[in-house]
C-alpha positions in Angstrom: 6.0 -203.5 -80.0 6.5 -199.9 -81.2 4.1 -198.1 -84.0 6.8 -197.3 -86.3 8.0 -201.2 -86.4 4.6 -202.4 -86.5 4.2 -200.5 -89.7 7.9 -201.1 -91.2 6.8 -204.6 -90.4 3.5 -204.5 -92.3 5.2 -202.7 -95.4 8.4 -205.3 -95.4 6.3 -208.3 -95.3 3.9 -206.7 -98.9 7.8 -205.9 -100.1 8.9 -209.2 -99.7 6.3 -211.8 -100.4 3.4 -209.8 -101.5 4.1 -209.9 -104.8 3.6 -213.6 -105.0 -0.4 -213.0 -104.3 -0.4 -215.4 -101.5 0.3 -213.1 -98.5 -1.2 -210.2 -97.4 -0.3 -207.4 -94.4 -2.4 -205.0 -92.8 -2.1 -203.4 -89.6 -4.9 -201.8 -87.2 -3.8 -198.8 -85.2 -7.2 -198.2 -82.8 -7.4 -195.5 -80.8 -9.1 -196.0 -77.6 -10.3 -199.3 -76.8 -12.7 -200.0 -73.8 -10.0 -202.3 -71.8 -9.7 -203.2 -67.9 -5.8 -200.7 -68.3 -8.1 -198.0 -67.3 -8.3 -199.5 -63.5 -4.2 -199.4 -63.3 -4.0 -195.5 -64.0 -4.0 -194.5 -60.3 -1.9 -191.1 -61.2 -2.9 -189.7 -64.2 -0.3 -187.6 -65.8 -1.6 -183.4 -65.2 -0.7 -182.3 -69.0 -2.5 -185.3 -70.3 -5.5 -184.3 -67.8 -5.6 -180.5 -69.5 -5.2 -181.9 -73.0 -8.6 -184.1 -72.3 -10.4 -180.9 -70.6 -9.0 -178.3 -73.8 -10.0 -180.9 -76.8 -12.8 -183.5 -74.8 -12.8 -186.6 -74.5 -12.3 -189.1 -77.9 -14.9 -191.7 -78.6 -14.1 -195.1 -76.9 -14.6 -198.2 -79.3 -15.5 -201.5 -78.1 -13.0 -204.4 -78.4 -15.3 -206.4 -80.8 -15.5 -203.2 -83.3 -11.9 -203.9 -83.6 -11.9 -207.6 -83.9 -14.6 -207.0 -86.7 -12.4 -204.8 -88.3 -9.6 -207.6 -88.6 -11.9 -209.9 -89.5 -12.8 -207.5 -92.8 -9.2 -207.1 -93.4 -8.8 -211.4 -93.1 -11.6 -211.8 -95.4 -11.8 -212.4 -99.2 -13.8 -209.2 -99.2 -10.6 -207.1 -98.3 -8.4 -209.2 -101.1 -7.5 -205.7 -102.6 -6.5 -204.1 -99.3 -2.5 -204.9 -98.4 0.0 -203.0 -97.0 -2.2 -200.9 -95.3 -2.4 -199.3 -91.8 -6.1 -199.0 -90.8 -7.1 -196.3 -88.5 -9.7 -197.1 -86.3 -10.7 -194.5 -83.6 -14.2 -193.5 -84.3 -13.2 -189.8 -84.9 -13.4 -189.4 -88.3 -11.7 -187.0 -88.6 -11.4 -184.8 -91.6 -7.9 -183.9 -93.5 -8.0 -181.3 -96.5 -4.9 -181.1 -98.7 -4.5 -179.3 -101.9 -3.0 -180.7 -104.4 -2.6 -179.2 -108.1 -5.8 -176.9 -108.0 -8.4 -179.7 -106.4 -8.6 -180.6 -102.4 -8.7 -184.0 -101.2 -10.6 -184.7 -98.9 -10.3 -188.1 -96.6 -12.6 -189.2 -93.9 -11.7 -191.3 -91.2 -12.1 -195.3 -92.3 -13.1 -197.4 -89.2 -16.8 -195.7 -89.7 -16.9 -196.9 -93.4 -15.8 -200.8 -92.9 -17.7 -200.8 -89.4 -20.5 -200.2 -91.2 -20.0 -203.1 -93.8 -19.2 -205.6 -91.3 -21.5 -204.4 -87.8 
């Protein structure tokens, strides 16, 4: 499924059924996860390899970390989270933006959630 289709489906479910209070829909956008897919790559794209060399190897998550996030989102503790796409890539990027003379800083959510459930 395309990423935008998953985002659209998540938002549509919440918009259609969320108002009844019985349905929650959230999606997980994982970064690299240790699976056996790496063994199937026999001819990596040279441009991709250049990008990896320039930026460094990103962190690789474990399947259990993504599963813990899914369990958290399905739990009662996450009952106030609805219609979100949760990034789980372990990078913890900081995004800075200026809005009406104030600095808004958002950090990677995965590390915070993983600390709660892991």
